[in-house]
Structure formats: structure tokens, C-alpha cells
Backbone as a printed PyTorch tensor [residue, N CA C, xyz], in Angstrom:
tensor([[[  2.8920,  -1.7160,  11.4910],
         [  3.6910,  -0.6550,  10.9280],
         [  2.8810,  -0.0260,   9.7890]],

        [[  2.7870,   1.2900,   9.7730],
         [  1.9930,   1.9780,   8.7610],
         [  2.8210,   2.2380,   7.5010]],

        [[  2.4510,   1.5660,   6.4230],
         [  3.0770,   1.8070,   5.1170],
         [  2.5720,   3.1270,   4.5480]],

        [[  1.2830,   3.3790,   4.7320],
         [  0.6580,   4.6160,   4.2650],
         [ -0.0940,   5.2200,   5.4370]],

        [[  0.0670,   6.5140,   5.6300],
         [ -0.7100,   7.2420,   6.6240],
         [ -0.8900,   8.6590,   6.0940]],

        [[ -2.0170,   8.8750,   5.4610],
         [ -2.3460,  10.1670,   4.8700],
         [ -3.6010,  10.7110,   5.5270]],

        [[ -3.5230,  11.9490,   5.9760],
         [ -4.6860,  12.5720,   6.5720],
         [ -4.6260,  14.0720,   6.3740]],

        [[ -5.7280,  14.7160,   6.6660],
         [ -5.7550,  16.1780,   6.5430],
         [ -6.5820,  16.7930,   7.6660]],

        [[ -6.6170,  18.1040,   7.6930],
         [ -7.3040,  18.8490,   8.7450],
         [ -8.8170,  18.6360,   8.7200]],

        [[ -9.3630,  18.1910,   7.5830],
         [-10.8020,  17.9550,   7.4880],
         [-11.2200,  16.5990,   8.0410]],

        [[-10.2490,  15.8000,   8.4950],
         [-10.5780,  14.4900,   9.0550],
         [-10.5680,  13.3540,   8.0530]],

        [[-10.2160,  13.6420,   6.8020],
         [-10.1020,  12.5770,   5.8040],
         [ -8.7930,  11.8450,   6.0630]],

        [[ -8.8490,  10.5050,   6.0590],
         [ -7.6370,   9.7500,   6.3940],
         [ -7.6560,   8.3880,   5.7240]],

        [[ -6.4510,   7.9660,   5.3240],
         [ -6.2440,   6.6270,   4.7790],
         [ -4.9650,   6.0710,   5.3970]],

        [[ -5.0790,   4.9120,   6.0250],
         [ -3.9380,   4.2380,   6.6400],
         [ -3.8770,   2.8230,   6.0790]],

        [[ -2.6770,   2.4110,   5.6520],
         [ -2.4200,   1.0200,   5.2890],
         [ -1.4270,   0.5040,   6.3180]],

        [[ -1.9260,  -0.3380,   7.2310],
         [ -1.1300,  -0.8440,   8.3510],
         [ -0.7390,  -2.2930,   8.0860]],

        [[  0.5480,  -2.5140,   7.8470],
         [  1.0530,  -3.8680,   7.6180],
         [  1.1000,  -4.5740,   8.9650]],

        [[  0.4570,  -5.7470,   9.0440],
         [  0.3560,  -6.4610,  10.3100],
         [  1.2320,  -7.7130,  10.3540]],

        [[  1.8040,  -8.1140,   9.2250],
         [  2.6810,  -9.2790,   9.2150],
         [  2.5330, -10.0900,   7.9520]],

        [[  3.1020, -11.2680,   7.9720],
         [  2.9970, -12.1820,   6.8390],
         [  1.6120, -12.8120,   6.8160]],

        [[  1.1180, -13.0600,   5.6190],
         [ -0.1870, -13.7070,   5.4660],
         [ -0.1400, -15.1190,   6.0460]],

        [[  0.8400, -15.9200,   5.6370],
         [  1.0170, -17.2740,   6.1590],
         [  2.5160, -17.5000,   6.3890]],

        [[  2.9990, -17.1270,   7.5720],
         [  4.4270, -17.3150,   7.8460],
         [  4.8320, -18.7770,   7.6870]],

        [[  6.0340, -18.9980,   7.2220],
         [  6.6330, -20.3250,   7.0570],
         [  5.9530, -21.1690,   5.9840]],

        [[  5.0690, -20.5740,   5.1860],
         [  4.4480, -21.2680,   4.0540],
         [  4.9930, -20.6200,   2.7900]],

        [[  5.6360, -21.4190,   1.9540],
         [  6.3470, -20.8890,   0.7940],
         [  5.4670, -20.0010,  -0.0820]],

        [[  4.2400, -20.4020,  -0.3160],
         [  3.3680, -19.6110,  -1.1950],
         [  2.5430, -18.5750,  -0.4370]],

        [[  2.7360, -18.4680,   0.8770],
         [  1.9740, -17.5030,   1.6720],
         [  2.8400, -16.4000,   2.2170]],

        [[  3.8540, -16.0050,   1.4610],
         [  4.8420, -15.0470,   1.9430],
         [  4.4330, -13.5960,   1.7790]],

        [[  3.2930, -13.3310,   1.1590],
         [  2.8940, -11.9450,   0.9770],
         [  2.5170, -11.3320,   2.3270]],

        [[  2.4540, -10.0100,   2.3610],
         [  2.1540,  -9.2880,   3.5840],
         [  0.6590,  -9.0410,   3.7080]],

        [[  0.1950,  -9.0810,   4.9270],
         [ -1.2020,  -8.7850,   5.2220],
         [ -1.2690,  -7.3860,   5.8080]],

        [[ -2.2510,  -6.6040,   5.3830],
         [ -2.3990,  -5.2350,   5.8750],
         [ -3.8690,  -4.9060,   6.0930]],

        [[ -4.1010,  -4.0210,   7.0250],
         [ -5.4270,  -3.4630,   7.2470],
         [ -5.4600,  -2.0890,   6.6020]],

        [[ -6.5150,  -1.8010,   5.8750],
         [ -6.7150,  -0.4870,   5.2690],
         [ -7.8390,   0.1900,   6.0370]],

        [[ -7.5320,   1.3300,   6.6140],
         [ -8.5020,   2.0940,   7.3860],
         [ -8.7610,   3.4000,   6.6410]],

        [[ -9.9870,   3.6220,   6.2430],
         [-10.3640,   4.8140,   5.4820],
         [-11.4850,   5.5090,   6.2440]],

        [[-11.3030,   6.8150,   6.4730],
         [-12.3620,   7.5580,   7.1430],
         [-12.5190,   8.9320,   6.5130]],

        [[-13.7680,   9.3390,   6.4430],
         [-14.1730,  10.6540,   5.9390],
         [-15.5270,  10.9490,   6.5700]],

        [[-16.0640,  12.1180,   6.3120],
         [-17.3540,  12.4620,   6.9110],
         [-18.4700,  11.5240,   6.4490]],

        [[-18.2930,  10.8820,   5.2990],
         [-19.3410,  10.0370,   4.7260],
         [-19.0210,   8.5470,   4.7720]],

        [[-17.8480,   8.1700,   5.2920],
         [-17.4780,   6.7540,   5.2880],
         [-16.4710,   6.4660,   6.3910]],

        [[-16.5420,   5.2470,   6.8880],
         [-15.5780,   4.7480,   7.8660],
         [-15.4540,   3.2600,   7.5860]],

        [[-14.3270,   2.8480,   7.0060],
         [-14.1960,   1.4600,   6.5570],
         [-12.8840,   0.8510,   7.0310]],

        [[-12.9400,  -0.4500,   7.2720],
         [-11.7630,  -1.2390,   7.5830],
         [-11.7560,  -2.4150,   6.6070]],

        [[-10.7090,  -2.4910,   5.7950],
         [-10.6220,  -3.4900,   4.7320],
         [ -9.3010,  -4.2410,   4.8390]],

        [[ -9.2120,  -5.3940,   4.1660],
         [ -7.9740,  -6.1670,   4.1460],
         [ -7.2870,  -6.0170,   2.8020]],

        [[ -5.9410,  -6.0220,   2.8480],
         [ -5.1310,  -5.9210,   1.6460],
         [ -3.9620,  -6.8820,   1.7880]],

        [[ -3.6530,  -7.6030,   0.7160],
         [ -2.5080,  -8.4960,   0.6820],
         [ -1.5010,  -7.9260,  -0.3070]],

        [[ -0.2560,  -7.7640,   0.1550],
         [  0.7730,  -7.1090,  -0.6440],
         [  1.8650,  -8.0880,  -1.0340]],

        [[  2.1340,  -8.1630,  -2.3200],
         [  3.2420,  -8.9460,  -2.8440],
         [  4.4620,  -8.0380,  -2.9750]],

        [[  5.6670,  -8.6060,  -3.0770],
         [  6.8560,  -7.7550,  -3.2540],
         [  6.7210,  -6.7980,  -4.4400]],

        [[  6.0990,  -7.2370,  -5.5290],
         [  5.9530,  -6.3490,  -6.6850],
         [  4.9900,  -5.1890,  -6.4020]],

        [[  4.0660,  -5.3570,  -5.4520],
         [  3.2050,  -4.2370,  -5.0540],
         [  4.0320,  -3.1420,  -4.3870]],

        [[  4.9870,  -3.5510,  -3.5480],
         [  5.8650,  -2.5700,  -2.9050],
         [  6.7670,  -1.8990,  -3.9280]],

        [[  7.2390,  -2.6680,  -4.9230],
         [  8.0610,  -2.0890,  -5.9930],
         [  7.2680,  -1.0530,  -6.7880]],

        [[  6.0290,  -1.3890,  -7.1170],
         [  5.1690,  -0.4630,  -7.8710],
         [  4.9010,   0.8030,  -7.0610]],

        [[  4.6180,   0.6350,  -5.7740],
         [  4.3640,   1.7850,  -4.8990],
         [  5.5940,   2.6990,  -4.8560]],

        [[  6.7770,   2.1180,  -4.7360],
         [  8.0040,   2.9120,  -4.7140],
         [  8.1900,   3.6660,  -6.0350]],

        [[  8.0070,   2.9810,  -7.1470],
         [  8.1400,   3.6180,  -8.4620],
         [  7.1410,   4.7540,  -8.6120]],

        [[  5.8880,   4.4840,  -8.2510],
         [  4.8440,   5.5000,  -8.3900],
         [  5.1210,   6.7140,  -7.5120]],

        [[  5.5850,   6.4860,  -6.2750],
         [  5.9110,   7.6150,  -5.3930],
         [  7.0210,   8.4700,  -5.9820]],

        [[  8.0210,   7.8120,  -6.5790],
         [  9.1490,   8.5240,  -7.1710],
         [  8.7050,   9.3850,  -8.3460]],

        [[  7.7340,   8.9140,  -9.1090],
         [  7.2690,   9.6070, -10.3060],
         [  6.0940,  10.5510, -10.0510]],

        [[  5.5550,  10.5530,  -8.8370],
         [  4.3290,  11.2910,  -8.5620],
         [  4.5110,  12.7930,  -8.7530]],

        [[  3.6080,  13.3720,  -9.5050],
         [  3.5910,  14.8040,  -9.8070],
         [  2.1540,  15.1630, -10.1620]],

        [[  1.8370,  16.4520, -10.2170],
         [  0.4770,  16.8320, -10.6040],
         [  0.0700,  16.1760, -11.9260]],

        [[ -1.1270,  15.5920, -11.9090],
         [ -1.6500,  14.9050, -13.0870],
         [ -1.2710,  13.4350, -13.1520]],

        [[ -0.4100,  12.9790, -12.2500],
         [  0.0070,  11.5680, -12.2310],
         [ -0.5460,  10.8890, -10.9870]],

        [[ -0.4440,   9.5680, -10.9900],
         [ -1.0140,   8.8200,  -9.8870],
         [ -0.0730,   7.7780,  -9.3170]],

        [[ -0.5000,   7.1970,  -8.2080],
         [  0.2070,   6.1080,  -7.5400],
         [ -0.8410,   5.0740,  -7.1450]],

        [[ -0.4610,   3.8180,  -7.2310],
         [ -1.3930,   2.7290,  -6.9460],
         [ -0.7460,   1.7420,  -5.9920]],

        [[ -1.5670,   1.2030,  -5.1080],
         [ -1.1310,   0.0760,  -4.2960],
         [ -2.2720,  -0.9290,  -4.2720]],

        [[ -1.9070,  -2.1990,  -4.3010],
         [ -2.8870,  -3.2640,  -4.4700],
         [ -2.8430,  -3.6890,  -5.9170]],

        [[ -3.7360,  -4.5130,  -6.2980],
         [ -3.6930,  -4.9750,  -7.6730],
         [ -4.9740,  -5.6480,  -8.0830]],

        [[ -4.8580,  -6.4900,  -9.0650],
         [ -6.0400,  -7.1500,  -9.6060],
         [ -6.4930,  -8.3370,  -8.7560]],

        [[ -5.9170,  -8.4910,  -7.5610],
         [ -6.2780,  -9.5940,  -6.6750],
         [ -7.3790,  -9.1990,  -5.6990]],

        [[ -7.8100,  -7.9610,  -5.7260],
         [ -8.8210,  -7.5120,  -4.7680],
         [ -8.7590,  -6.0210,  -4.5830]],

        [[ -8.5840,  -5.6030,  -3.3330],
         [ -8.5870,  -4.1870,  -2.9870],
         [ -7.4880,  -3.4160,  -3.7090]],

        [[ -7.8490,  -2.2400,  -4.2400],
         [ -6.9000,  -1.3550,  -4.9070],
         [ -7.1010,   0.0680,  -4.3850]],

        [[ -5.9880,   0.7510,  -4.1200],
         [ -6.0110,   2.1600,  -3.7420],
         [ -5.3000,   2.9390,  -4.8310]],

        [[ -5.9750,   3.9200,  -5.4090],
         [ -5.3960,   4.7740,  -6.4470],
         [ -5.3750,   6.2120,  -5.9390]],

        [[ -4.1910,   6.8080,  -5.9860],
         [ -4.0000,   8.1950,  -5.5760],
         [ -3.6560,   9.0060,  -6.8160]],

        [[ -4.3040,  10.1490,  -7.0080],
         [ -3.9890,  11.0460,  -8.1170],
         [ -3.6910,  12.4210,  -7.5270]],

        [[ -2.5420,  12.9780,  -7.9440],
         [ -2.1520,  14.3000,  -7.4480],
         [ -2.6810,  15.3880,  -8.3860]],

        [[ -3.2070,  16.4490,  -7.7810],
         [ -3.7240,  17.5880,  -8.5390],
         [ -2.6950,  18.7230,  -8.5430]],

        [[ -2.9490,  19.7470,  -9.3390],
         [ -2.0280,  20.8900,  -9.4620],
         [ -1.7410,  21.5570,  -8.1180]],

        [[ -2.7430,  21.5890,  -7.2310],
         [ -2.5340,  22.1990,  -5.9140],
         [ -1.9140,  21.2250,  -4.9130]],

        [[ -1.4930,  20.0470,  -5.3940],
         [ -0.8140,  18.9880,  -4.6350],
         [ -1.7300,  18.2490,  -3.6760]],

        [[ -3.0380,  18.4940,  -3.7740],
         [ -3.9810,  17.6580,  -3.0410],
         [ -4.0970,  16.3280,  -3.7800]],

        [[ -4.6840,  15.3520,  -3.1000],
         [ -4.8290,  14.0280,  -3.6840],
         [ -6.2850,  13.6330,  -3.7670]],

        [[ -6.6210,  12.9280,  -4.8370],
         [ -7.8780,  12.1960,  -4.8970],
         [ -7.5350,  10.7550,  -4.6110]],

        [[ -8.2810,  10.1320,  -3.7260],
         [ -8.0820,   8.7270,  -3.3860],
         [ -9.3060,   7.9550,  -3.8360]],

        [[ -9.0650,   6.9100,  -4.6220],
         [-10.1240,   6.0020,  -5.0180],
         [ -9.8380,   4.6570,  -4.3640]],

        [[-10.7950,   4.1630,  -3.6040],
         [-10.6950,   2.8660,  -2.9490],
         [-11.6830,   1.9510,  -3.6500]],

        [[-11.1560,   0.8490,  -4.1730],
         [-12.0410,  -0.0930,  -4.8690],
         [-11.8230,  -1.4950,  -4.3070]],

        [[-12.8370,  -2.0000,  -3.6500],
         [-12.8580,  -3.3770,  -3.1700],
         [-14.0140,  -4.0490,  -3.8960]],

        [[-13.7160,  -4.9120,  -4.8740],
         [-14.7810,  -5.4610,  -5.7070],
         [-15.8400,  -6.2390,  -4.9290]],

        [[-15.5120,  -6.7100,  -3.7400],
         [-16.4730,  -7.4740,  -2.9520],
         [-17.2960,  -6.6240,  -1.9920]],

        [[-16.8450,  -5.3800,  -1.7530],
         [-17.5200,  -4.6190,  -0.7100],
         [-17.9400,  -3.2150,  -1.0930]],

        [[-17.0290,  -2.4330,  -1.6940],
         [-17.3560,  -1.0240,  -1.8870],
         [-16.3740,  -0.3340,  -2.8130]],

        [[-16.7660,   0.8090,  -3.2840],
         [-15.8930,   1.7410,  -3.9860],
         [-16.2070,   3.1190,  -3.4330]],

        [[-15.1660,   3.9080,  -3.2170],
         [-15.3990,   5.2810,  -2.7620],
         [-14.2810,   6.1640,  -3.2680]],

        [[-14.5870,   7.4460,  -3.3420],
         [-13.6010,   8.4490,  -3.7430],
         [-13.6400,   9.5710,  -2.7150]],

        [[-12.4600,  10.0850,  -2.3950],
         [-12.3890,  11.1960,  -1.4520],
         [-11.1370,  12.0130,  -1.7190]],

        [[-11.1230,  13.2150,  -1.2200],
         [ -9.9610,  14.0850,  -1.3590],
         [ -9.1880,  14.1600,  -0.0580]],

        [[ -7.8710,  14.2850,  -0.1770],
         [ -7.0020,  14.4490,   0.9920],
         [ -5.9930,  15.5430,   0.6560]],

        [[ -5.7680,  16.4290,   1.6040],
         [ -4.7480,  17.4790,   1.4550],
         [ -3.6210,  17.1680,   2.4310]],

        [[ -2.6670,  16.2990,   2.0510],
         [ -1.6160,  15.8840,   2.9770],
         [ -0.5620,  16.9670,   3.1810]],

        [[  0.3050,  16.7510,   4.1720],
         [  1.4150,  17.6680,   4.4210],
         [  2.3610,  17.6460,   3.2300]],

        [[  3.1310,  18.7080,   3.0730],
         [  4.0360,  18.8300,   1.9170],
         [  5.0800,  17.7290,   1.8400]],

        [[  5.5100,  17.2170,   2.9660],
         [  6.6010,  16.2330,   2.9900],
         [  6.1020,  14.7900,   2.9570]],

        [[  4.8580,  14.5790,   2.5890],
         [  4.3080,  13.2350,   2.6940],
         [  5.0190,  12.2330,   1.7870]],

        [[  5.4890,  12.6150,   0.6200],
         [  6.1410,  11.6610,  -0.2790],
         [  7.4470,  11.1570,   0.3420]],

        [[  8.2580,  12.0520,   0.8630],
         [  9.5040,  11.6430,   1.5190],
         [  9.2100,  10.7490,   2.7210]],

        [[  8.2080,  11.1170,   3.4870],
         [  7.8050,  10.3270,   4.6470],
         [  7.4000,   8.9140,   4.2100]],

        [[  6.7050,   8.8000,   3.0880],
         [  6.2360,   7.4900,   2.6490],
         [  7.3500,   6.6470,   2.0330]],

        [[  8.3710,   7.2670,   1.4780],
         [  9.5550,   6.5010,   1.0700],
         [ 10.2200,   5.8960,   2.3120]],

        [[ 10.3000,   6.6710,   3.3790],
         [ 10.8740,   6.1840,   4.6380],
         [ 10.0310,   5.0410,   5.2060]],

        [[  8.7170,   5.1900,   5.1570],
         [  7.8230,   4.1370,   5.6390],
         [  8.0280,   2.8450,   4.8440]],

        [[  8.1530,   2.9710,   3.5310],
         [  8.3740,   1.8050,   2.6730],
         [  9.6820,   1.1150,   3.0400]],

        [[ 10.7430,   1.8930,   3.2560],
         [ 12.0300,   1.3100,   3.6720],
         [ 11.8850,   0.5440,   4.9820]],

        [[ 11.1280,   1.0860,   5.9290],
         [ 10.9230,   0.4140,   7.2150],
         [ 10.1640,  -0.8960,   7.0510]],

        [[  9.1540,  -0.9070,   6.1920],
         [  8.4040,  -2.1450,   5.9460],
         [  9.3230,  -3.1920,   5.3230]],

        [[ 10.1200,  -2.7960,   4.3420],
         [ 11.0300,  -3.7490,   3.6950],
         [ 12.1050,  -4.2550,   4.6530]],

        [[ 12.5500,  -3.4070,   5.5470],
         [ 13.5570,  -3.8350,   6.5280],
         [ 12.9430,  -4.8230,   7.5230]],

        [[ 11.7090,  -4.5700,   7.9260],
         [ 11.0380,  -5.4340,   8.8890],
         [ 10.6330,  -6.7670,   8.2670]],

        [[ 10.1420,  -6.7300,   7.0230],
         [  9.6890,  -7.9360,   6.3370],
         [ 10.3780,  -8.0390,   4.9740]],

        [[ 11.6530,  -8.4370,   4.9510],
         [ 12.3550,  -8.5440,   3.6580],
         [ 11.7790,  -9.6830,   2.8150]],

        [[ 12.0780,  -9.6640,   1.5100],
         [ 11.6160, -10.7420,   0.6280],
         [ 12.1880, -12.0640,   1.1080]],

        [[ 11.3330, -13.0040,   1.4230],
         [ 11.7600, -14.3240,   1.8730],
         [ 11.7450, -15.3460,   0.7460]],

        [[ 11.0380, -15.0300,  -0.3140],
         [ 10.8040, -15.9960,  -1.3780],
         [ 11.2300, -15.3960,  -2.7050]],

        [[ 11.8220, -16.2190,  -3.5650],
         [ 12.1290, -15.7980,  -4.9310],
         [ 11.3320, -16.6770,  -5.8860]],

        [[ 10.8820, -16.0610,  -6.9630],
         [ 10.1460, -16.7940,  -7.9880],
         [ 11.1680, -17.2220,  -9.0320]],

        [[ 11.4050, -18.5240,  -9.1360],
         [ 12.4260, -19.0540, -10.0430],
         [ 11.8650, -19.3710, -11.4190]],

        [[ 10.5730, -19.3520, -11.5630],
         [  9.8900, -19.6030, -12.8300],
         [  8.4140, -19.3510, -12.6200]],

        [[  7.6260, -19.4580, -13.6770],
         [  6.1890, -19.2500, -13.5210],
         [  5.6000, -20.2060, -12.4730]],

        [[  5.0420, -19.6110, -11.4120],
         [  4.4020, -20.3720, -10.3340],
         [  5.3750, -21.3320,  -9.6320]],

        [[  6.6870, -21.0330,  -9.6710],
         [  7.7020, -21.8410,  -9.0030],
         [  8.4610, -20.9400,  -8.0360]],

        [[  8.4650, -21.3260,  -6.7660],
         [  9.0440, -20.4970,  -5.7210],
         [ 10.0510, -21.2980,  -4.9070]],

        [[ 11.0080, -20.5680,  -4.3230],
         [ 11.9130, -21.1770,  -3.3500],
         [ 12.2930, -20.1190,  -2.3360]],

        [[ 12.7660, -20.5900,  -1.1670],
         [ 13.1550, -19.6590,  -0.1250],
         [ 14.3920, -18.8930,  -0.5430]],

        [[ 14.4220, -17.6110,  -0.2400],
         [ 15.5790, -16.7520,  -0.4930],
         [ 16.7320, -17.2310,   0.3990]],

        [[ 17.9350, -17.2670,  -0.1420],
         [ 19.0870, -17.7350,   0.6290],
         [ 19.4040, -16.8070,   1.8030]],

        [[ 18.9450, -15.5700,   1.7800],
         [ 19.1740, -14.6170,   2.8730],
         [ 18.0560, -14.6260,   3.9020]],

        [[ 17.1300, -15.5670,   3.7710],
         [ 15.9440, -15.6160,   4.6430],
         [ 16.3490, -15.7790,   6.1050]],

        [[ 15.6690, -15.0070,   6.9500],
         [ 15.8720, -15.1280,   8.4000],
         [ 14.9530, -16.2090,   8.9410]],

        [[ 15.4670, -17.0280,   9.8370],
         [ 14.6380, -18.0160,  10.5470],
         [ 14.1630, -19.0400,   9.6260]]])
């Protein structure tokens, strides 16, 4: 399921495809695993990203607040990070930083309705993979009482 799918007429594209749980049925492995596919005339990369529930919360908050001069981030200090910055003409600059492999910057001119579309995508990801684990204290986890299976 694609959490992010941004592309433009010039062939620049960024897709974050959630493929499932990192370690299903393991209490501390409940984060989501995703493939990040980035392509432009100068780069074609496939990277891995692990998403925690707070990453999805941050992405939702950032999308809601996104305006010219502001940005949105997905990923974190655990590895791969994607930073989107909106310009006055509503185009985006995308910075991809994978500390182990590469950093790149590119521009994307997405469709006007991309923010609404990405809120819908986020809802679909959360519906498909709801939070299974709650953090009851620092580094202390337990299964959510609403957990399926």
C-alpha cells in the first residue's frame, strides 16, 4: 500500500510503499516496513524505511500544517529520512537522506490535490495496520487490547 506517491510530468517520483510489519507477532517489532522508491533523471534508488506509530502521527501533523515555506518529514533519527518543503508555487523540494547510502535533493511538481490524497492514503495505512502495541513506560511495551489476531 502506498503511503506516499508523488510524481510529476518530468518523471521525478517518490513512493513510500508500506509492505507490512517489520516482525509480526514480536512485541518490539511492531513497526511498519516500507520500501522507498525514488527516481529522477539523475537517480534511481530503492531504500528501506521503518515507520513507528509516531512517524505516522508526525506525517499527519506535517501534512495538515503544510504551506509555502513549511515542510513535512517522514522517517526519523533511526535511519532514512524524507523531508519535503513546499515553495510559493506549491512545488516541492524533496531531500532524501540515508546515512548509510546516499543523500539527494530533487524537485517535484505534484497535482494540486496531493495533500488530500495523502491524508486518505495515511487513513488506509492506519486501517490496514492499526497500532498493535502501546508503550506503557520508557522501553516498556504491551499488546493493545484491541489487537487483531
